[in-house]
Each structure stands twice: as structure tokens, then as C-alpha cells.
N, C-alpha and C positions, 0 to 999 in steps of 0.2 A: 672262224677267223675273227680275231679281236679288232674292235673298232676304236676310233679315237673319240675324245670328248669335244672335239672342235665345234665351237658354236653353242655348246651347252654350259650352263653354270648351275651348280646345285643351289637351290633356293632355301633348303632347310634339311635337317636330319629327319629320319623316319618318325620317331616318336615325339617330335616337336609339333606335330600336327594334331588338331582336335576338331570337334564339331564347329568351333569358331571359324575354321578355314573352309567350310563347305562352300562350294561354288568357285573357289580359287584354282587357278592353274599353277601347278608346282612342278619342280624338277627334283627328283630324289635319286640317290645313288647308293649302292650297297651290295650285299651278298645275298644270293638266293638261299633262304633257309629251307624252303620246301615248295614244290610245284605240284598243283593238282589240276588234272584235265577232266572236265565234266561234260565233254562233248563240244558244245558250241562256245563254252567259256573256259578260260584258263585262269586259275588263281595262283598267285605267287606270294609267299610271305617273304618280304624284303627285310633284311637285317643290317643295321649298322650299330655303332656303339650306344646309341640312344635307346634302341629297342626294335620292335617289329612293326611293320605296316603292310596291310594286305593290298596287293595290286590286282586289279581286275582287267584281264586282256579280253577284248571282244573283237571279233573279226570285222564287224561293220565299222568300228571306230579306228582300227589299225590298218586295214587292208590285208589282202591275202599274204603278201610277202612277209610283213612284220608279224602277222599271226602265226605263220609257219615257224618263224624264228622263235617266238614265244613258246611254241610247242616243244622246241628242243632244249629249253632251259633245264638245267640240272642243279643240284645242291652245290653251293659255293661258287657258281658263276658270278662274276661281278658285272652288274648291269646299271645302266642309266635309264630312267623312265620319266617322260613328260606326260602329265595327265591332269585330270580335274578331281578335286576332292568331293566325294559324295557321301551321303549317309548309307550305311550298309543295308542292303535289302534282305539279306539272309539271316538276320538276327545278330544281336550284339554279342561280342566275345568279351566277357567280363574279366578274363585272365590277363589282358594286356591293356595299356592305357589308350591305345588307338582302336580299341575293339568296336567303337560305334561308327567308324568311318572306313572308307577304302578309297583308293585312287583308281579311277578308270583311265587306262593308258591310251594316249594318242600317238606316242613315239616310244621306241625301244632301241637301245644300242647295247650290244654285248661287248663290254670293255675288256673282259678276260674270261676265258674258259677255264675249267678246273677238272682235275682228275678226282675220282672218288676218294675222299679223305680216309685215313686209316682208322678213324673213330668218329662217332657222331659229334657234330658241333652243337652240343646241347648242355643244359645245366645238369649238375649232379650225376654225371655219367660214372660208371663203375670201371672205366678203362684203367689198366695198370698205370701207376704214376710214371714208370720208366718209359712207357710208350708215349705218354703225354709230354714228357720232358724232351724226348727225342724230337718230337714235332711241336715244340713249344709255340712256334708262330701260329699253328692251328689251334692249340690249346688256349692261347690268349684271345682267340675270337669268341670263346664261350662267354655267355652273359655274366655268369657268376664271377669269373676271373676279371672280366672288364669292370664290373661294379667294384671289386676290391681295389683295382689299380686307380680307378676314378676316385674312390674314397681316399686312397693314399695321397693322391695329388691334392685333394681338397684339404687334407690334414696339413700337408706341407705348406700350402698357400696361407691357410689360417694361422699357422704357427709363425710364419715369417711376418705377417701383418701384425699379429698380437705383440710379438717381441719388438718390432720396430716402433709400435705405439708406446711401448714401455721404456723406450730410450736405448734399446740395444742396437749395436752396429753389426752388420753381417760382414765378416772379414774372413777371407780364405787363408788357410795355413798350408805349408808345403806337403807334398805327397812323398817326396824323396828325402828321407831323414837319416839320422844317425841311429844305428842299432843299439838298443839298451838291453841289459841282461834280465831285468825284472819282468814278471808277467808271462804271458803266453809267448810262443815262438813267433819270431818275425818272419814275414816274407821278405826275402833278400833280392835286391836288384843289382847285378854286377855293373861296374862302371868301365866303359871302354877307355875313357880318358885317363883314369887312374887304375892301371892294371893291378889286379889282386885286391881291390877295394870294393866295398859294397854299400849301397844305400839300403835302408829298410823302409818298407811301406808302413804308414802310421797305424799303430794299434788304437790310438786316439790322438787328438791334438793337444794332449795334456800340457806339455812343456811350453808349447807356443802360446796357448791361451793364457798361461800364467805370465809369460813374457809380455803379452799384450796389456795385462794389468800393470806390469812394471812400466809400460810405455804410456800409461795414462788414458787408455781408451774406455775405462770405466765399466762398460757393459758390452760384452761381445757375444755373438752367437754364430752358428754355422750349421748347416745340414751337411755333416762331414762324412765322407767315405772312409771306412776303417777296415783293417785287414788283420786277421789273426790265424796263424797256422796251427789250428787245434782240432781235436776230434769234434765231429759235428753231431748235433741232436736236432729234434724237431724245431727248436727255437734258436738254432745257431746256424751261421753261414760263415765261410772264410772271408767274404767281403759283405759288409753291412753298412747301414746308415745310422748315424747318431744325430739327434737334436742336441747340439753341444752348446753350452753357455758358461760364462764366467762373469762374476760381478765383483766390484771393488767396494770397500767400506761397508761391508754387510756382515750379518751373523746368520745362524741357521734359520731364524724366523723369517728374515728377509727373503732368503732363497726359497723357502717353503711357500711363502705367501704368493710370490709371483708365479710359481709353478702350479700351485693349487688353482689359481685363477685361469692359467693357461688350460689346464685339464678341464676345468669347468666349462670354459668356452668351447673347447673341441667337442666335448660330449653333448653339449646343448646344440651346437650348430650341425653336427654330423648325425647324431642319433636321437636328438630331442630328449635327452636324459638330463635331469637336474642333479648335479652332484652337490651334496650338502657340505658346506665348509664350516669350520676347518676340518681337514682330514684327520682321522684318528692317528695318534702316535703311540709307539710302543718301543721300549728298549730292546736291544738284541737279546739280553739275558731273559727278559720276560717272554719274548717270542720263542726262544728255545725251550724254556721251561714249560710253556703252555702248549706249544704246537710242534716242538722238535724240529723247527725250521726257521731260518732267518728270512724266509719269504712265505709266511703263513697264508693259507687260504681261509678267509673268515666267513665263507658262505655256509659253513656248517660247523657243528660243535665238535664232539669227540676229542676233547682236549686231553693232553697228558696229565697224569696225576702221579706225584712223587709219593710212593708208599714205603720209602726206605725206613722211616721211623717205625712203621707198623710191623715190618718183617725182620727187623734187625736181630731179634732173639729167637727167630723161629727155627724149626728143624730142617728146613729145606736148604741144602748146601749150595744150590745154584744162587739163591738170593743172598745168603750170608757171605758166600765166597766173593761175590761181586762187591759187597760193601767193605769187606776186609781189604780188598785191593784198591780202595779209594773210589769205587764206582757208585752206582745208584740202581735202585729198582723202581721202575715206573710202569704205568699201565694206561690203557685206554678202554673205555666202555662203549662197546657197539650195542647201543640200545635196541632191544627187541630182537637180537640175533642169537639168543640162547639156544634156539633150535637148529642152528646151522649144522648141516651134516658133517660128520667126521672127515669126509673126503675134502670138503672145502676148507676145514680148519687146517688139515695137513698141507693144503696148497698155500695157506697163509704162512705156515711155518717155513715152508720152502722159500717163499717170497722174502721173509725176514732174513733168512740165511744169506740171500743174495746181497744184503746190505750189511753183512758183518756179524749177524747174530749167530751164536752157537746153537740157539734154539729159541723157542717161543712158548712160554707157559700160558695155559688158558684155564678159565673157570667158567662153566656154563651154569647159570642159575635157572633151574627148572621152574615151571609155573607153580609147583607146589612148595617152592622155597628150598628144595634140596639142591645139592651141588653135584656137578659132573666135572672132574678136573684132572689135569695131568700131574698135579702135585699135592692134592688134598691129603694123601696118605702120610705126607711128611710134616703136616701141621696139625695142631690141635683144633678142636671145634671152635674154641674161643678165638684162636688166631685167625681162622678162616672168616669168622663173623666180623672181626675187627677189620680185616682186609676188604671184605665186601662193603662194609659201612664206609670205609675211606674212599672207595670207588663209587659211592652212591649207587650200588648195585641193587636192582629190583628184579623180581621174577620175570624171566624172559630175556635177561641181558646176557651178553657174552663179554667177559673180561679177558684182556690179553696183556701179558707182561713181558718186559725185556729187562735183563739184569746184566750189566757190563760196565765198562768205562762210559762216562757221560757221553762222549762223542758218538760211541756206537749206539747207545740207547736212544739218543736224539735221532740219529740217522734212521735206525730201524723203525721206531714208532712214528716218526714224522712221515716216512714213506708208506708205512702200513696204514696210517690214518687216511692218506690220499687214495690208496688202493681200495680200501673199504668204501670210501665215498664214491669212487667210480663204479664199484660193483653194486652199490645200493642206489645209484642214480641220484646223488645228492648235489651234483655240480650243475647249477642252472646257469647257462651261458647268457641269459637275459639279465642276470643280476651282476652288478659291478661293485665290489668291495675293495676300497682303497685303504692303504695303510702306510704310514711312515715308520720305518724301523731305524732306530737311532742308537748311538753309543756302541758301535761295533768294537770288538777287540782290535787293538792297533796291530797286533802281530798274530800269526798262527805258526806253530812249529812244523817244519817240513822234515818228516822222517827220512825222505830221500836225500835232502841236502844237509841234514843234521844241523840245522840252524833255524832261527826265526826269519820268517819272510813277512812282508807287508800284506795284510789282508786286503787292503784296497790298493794303495801305491805309496811310495816313500815320501810323498809330498803332503800327506794328510796330517793335520795338526792333532796331537793328543789332547785329551781333556786336561785343562791346566792343573787341576788338583792331582793328576796322575804323572806329571812330568818328573817328579822326584823318583818314580819307580822305573824310569826309562833304562837305567844302567843296572839296577839291582833285581827287579822283578818284572821284566818286560811282558811276561804272560798276563799280568794283571792290568796293563795299561789299556785304557779305553780311548777310542778315537772319536773325534768330532766329525763322524761320518754318518751319512743318512742314505737310505735306499727308499725309493717309492715302489710299492708292491701293489699289484692288482690281481685279484683272484689267484693268488699263489704263484704269480710270475713276477720276477723283478723286472720292471720296465725302465728303471733309471736309478742312477746312483751318483752320489757326490760327497763333498766334504768341505769343511773349512781348511784352507791350505796353510802350510807353514810359511810365514813371511819373514821370520827372523833367521839370519844365516847361522847363528850359533845353535839354534834348535835343529835346523836342517842338518848341520854337521853331526850333532848327537844322534839324529835319526839314522844317518848313514852308518855310523859306528855301531849302533844297535843291530843293524842289518848285516854286519860283518864286512862292510867296506873299509878299506884303509883310506886315509885322507887322499892319497895319491890316486887310488882307483876311483874314488868318488869324483874327483876333479877330472879324471880322464873321461868318465862317462857324462857327467853333468856339470862340467866346469862353467859352461856358458850361462847356466841358470844361477849357479852359486855366485858367479861374478856379478850378474845382474842385481843380485840381492844387496850388493855393496853400494848401490847407487840410489837407494830410496825406493822401497817397494811397499805399496799399500796393503793393508789386510784385505784378503780376497777369498772368494769361495766360488764353487761352481757345481754343476750337475750336468749329466748327459743321459738322454733317453735312448733306448733302442727303438728307433722309429718302426722297424719291421715288427717287433714284438707288440708294440702299441697298436699298430694297424691290425695285426693278427687277432688280438683280443676284441677290438672294436668291430671287426668283420665276422667275429664268431667262428674263426677258422682254427684248426688244430695244429697247423704248421705254417711257419713263416714263408715256406716255399709258395704258398698260395696267395701271398701278397707282394711277391717280388717278381718282376717281369721275367728275368732270366736267371733262375737260381742254380746253384750247384747241388749235387747229390752227396751222399754220406762220405764218399772218398774225395770230396772237393773237386770232382771233375764235372764237366758240362757235357751232357749226353748229346746235345744238339750240335755243338761246334767241335766236340771231341778234344777240348782243352782239358789238361795240359797236353802238349805234344812235343815231339822231337823237333829240334831245329837244325839248320844246315851246319856242317862242320866249319864253314867259313865264318859264320856268326860266332861260333865258339872260339875260333882262333883269334878273332878280333878282340874278344873279351878275355883272352888268356885263360880259358877254362878248358880242362880236359875231363872227359867222362870215363869213369872206371866201371867196366861191366862186371857184374857179379851174377853167379847163378843161384838158384833157389837154395841149394844145399849150403852154400857159403853163408 
């Protein structure tokens, strides 16, 4: 039978006690982690969010009735204990902060009993994630997840304080917005008052924060909830949190400076890690050429090497054919992996094909300097030597090559480089390598839509020297955009914004908008530009990704209290779900049933 707390007040959390408190009477409350009966004594490990504390129940201190109650305690019972802090007599437990003390109980109340949980409430359990997410309220009791969410809270608090000290104002922007066609799919919210019309949940506060700059607020920030109806990955969720900011009268250096100091503060306060400033910068083109990725992981080498000039006249048709079609031939050197079994190499070839490669050429350099290769018979000895020299190949190395259009080659080798790093255990979670990637392409061509689309968004300012190419060669226009990358993960991105209405109109035209369609979608922003708008820029972090990396987790689901799974559903609440017909009628919505064959 559950009892009340009446007359009891908790004096401290479990792990807030230490040897300094010996002799004090305390009242602690929490969950039973484990109970052990040793005959005349009962020991309970009591758990709350701060950690564990051993409680010592003795019959002569409690009386028979309460001692019998202590005998019945089981895992996850919620209890309140009054007692005295004493030094442990049975030896110190060095695995927990309170290992030198215990509380000898004088009072016990069972505040709530519990059924046996479907999995142990312990760190690093191997329970399937689906079961943990179904019982997320139990999963969240585990100390490792609690540490993650406590870290997340600290990061949010420190961020707010730092930005406030830097002159930023925290301003909320609307959640019910106008749907726009660019970017990911919107989550739509039907309007009851305006039948047939829909709001969109924000993919970001982009337009509103630009309008706040138009309104003279100078420096804005927000920990903003954002929503995108897109396919999920380990570092993606349909709803997520951004550390969002916008600044007036600034350039790239100003934005980078304040954010570098923010990251420096967070890593020092949370992890006691010193980040050396300034953070390295690299253009998008250099990142692609060296790493095959616009979010390169700098914790290991294995950089791409362009060998197009070396193989342009060789007899291997795969190489020369790619060059004749305007592509390139590039390779990576897996140092010391020349003895890799053929079965593993074949698995790498299959991996490369998943990213668009037609195949993967390889060359193993034996310890005696001879070659074992998939293409050696098509090339002369001099051509092979020249290729190996270009790749800085040494005895014992494995050289891997991709030949195709640049986009395919980058994608294949960039991902192959990361796969090899995973296999060779080169990714140290205790090492943090930051990088600014700058000068992104303004546009990328969408084969699906048969037109150029904005790589970031339509409000990004092009490099001034590239403005003349906007109408004639849009594929060559570079953007004043920048991403902040950490260990191969993009944790934030931003840009200098367009603040001149004539350039904004040219941008919409380049993206295929008519003047009318641009005004239909973004008229409120373009009208605002007619009333004096300052030069401005901004950046937004994915808070979830940042916390994931700082907590050394592999998935953002482990740093979000109640995450969704891959199909954007919640296993605990079973959302999304059907709603009553009456609700649909009020919204003028009809549901059309389809079967699987249709």
C-alpha cells in the first residue's frame, strides 16, 4: 500500500552526500535500484538522478514493523528514508561518489510500489531499442540517459547565458506558418476557421529572424523547435531543436568569431576540453577534392588523390572513358592494408556500388614491391609505377580508385574513406576536430525537378564577384555560406543573407520563380526589404547533434527525451493515430482509403 509524504521533506539528493555529512540526519527519496538481505541487515541501493546511495536497514533502529516493510522492498519501489549518515563499515565502494558512506535508516515509507520492469534499469544494457522506446519513461531512469539529458540542459543554459552576455535577445517566432515550396516537406496543420487552408510547422525560423533584423533588433537568438517531414537517419528526427541566431551589420568573420567562442565555452564548461581558436577554415571545393565530402572528418588522413593526369593516356578503358565524359579518376591510399583478403576487398566494391559506383579498381602493393591489381594487365609497367608514385604508395599499402562523374567519385570515395576508418578503428570519440566549410555552391541541379535549386536556401547572398554569373552560369556561382563541422558531422550552418531587393528578385528568377509566384510565397519578406533592411547574417546549430557528439553517443535518440523512430512514429504513445470523424468534419477533411495493391 502506497503511503504519503506528509510530514517529510527531502533534504538532499542521494549523491549530494559525502563524508562531510557524517553524523547528520537526512531525508532522501528515490527508487530502489537493488535490495540485499544479509540476515539481520537489509541493504538497499537508493537511486535518484544524482546517483546511488546505500541505505542500511537495521531491526533495532527501525522496529519490527518497519524492518518487515524493508524486507519486502523490490527494484523500482519509490521510497522515502530518514536516517543518519555514517561511514561505511563494510569497505569503500570506489565505483560511486557516495561509496565511503551510507545512511542508517530510522524511518521508512513506501511511496509507490512497482511491477518488475521489462528490462533492467542499468547503464549500457543490450535491450532492443524498440522495447526501450516503448517504455521510454523507464528507459529515461537509466543513469547514462539521465546524464545525457542533464548535459543537454546545461548546454542550453550556458548557451542562453553566453548569447545574452553577447547582446543577443531571445525572441520567439510563430509555430503556425505559411507553407513554402523550397526545402524539405512541411508538416501541415489544417485550419478549422479557414476551411481548406493549412498552416505549416516551421522547418526553421528563417524568414522571421530576417524580419527581426528588418525590425532593428540587431541580435536575435532562440532555442527553436523545428519540423521536417523527411526520411530519418541516426542524426535526424521529424522534430528537433535549433540554436538559432541572426546578427545585423556583420560579415562572415563576425558570425564565426562569436560562435567559436560559444563552442569554446561549452566544451570547456561541459567536458573540460580546450578548443584552440581560430577554428580551421576550408572552402567547399577543397573539402570535396581532399575528402569527397562537404563535412569532412579530420580525425584521420586517407585523403583523396586526383590521378586523372597520370592515367589519361593509359590503356584502361574505365579510367579513360570517365575522363572522356568529363569526369575524373581519384583514389585513396589505405596505408598498411595491402594484405587485405580478397573477400574484404569484394565487400568494399559492393559498398562502393551502393553509392553509385559501377565498380572499384584496386591495387595492392606487396611487401616485395610487386603489385596485385584488378586492372594492372591494362596498363604498362611505367604507367603503374607513375600511378603508385602519385598515390604515395609504399609496400603494404592498398590503393582504391573510382572513375566517373565528379559527383559520383566524391560520393563513393568520401563514404569509402569513412567505412575504412570505421573498420580500422580510426575514429576516436575523445578527439574533437572542428572545421568551417565555406564558399558552397549557390545552386545544385535537381534531376528530379530539371532545374537549379538552392543548396542552402533562396535568401543566401552569392559571392559578390560571382553575381554576374547568376543568369548565365548559375552552376559556377559560389555562396557566402558556411557550415560548422565536427568529426564529420555538420552541427550548424548559416550564411550572409541577401538584403537588397533587386538581388533577391534575381535569385528567385534563377530558381525558376516568376515574379508573381515569388511574391505569392515570400511577398511579406520582399515588401519588408523596401523599408530599409540592414546587412545581416546568421547561423543555426542542431542542438541534438551537438549534444550527441559531446555525449559520445551514436544516435540523437539517446539525447532526446521522447524521440521518434525511423517511420516518424512514437512507440510509447503510438502517435500518429486516427482521429474522430467529427474532428475531420470540423476541418473539412475527408480520408480516402486505399489498399496495398493500389
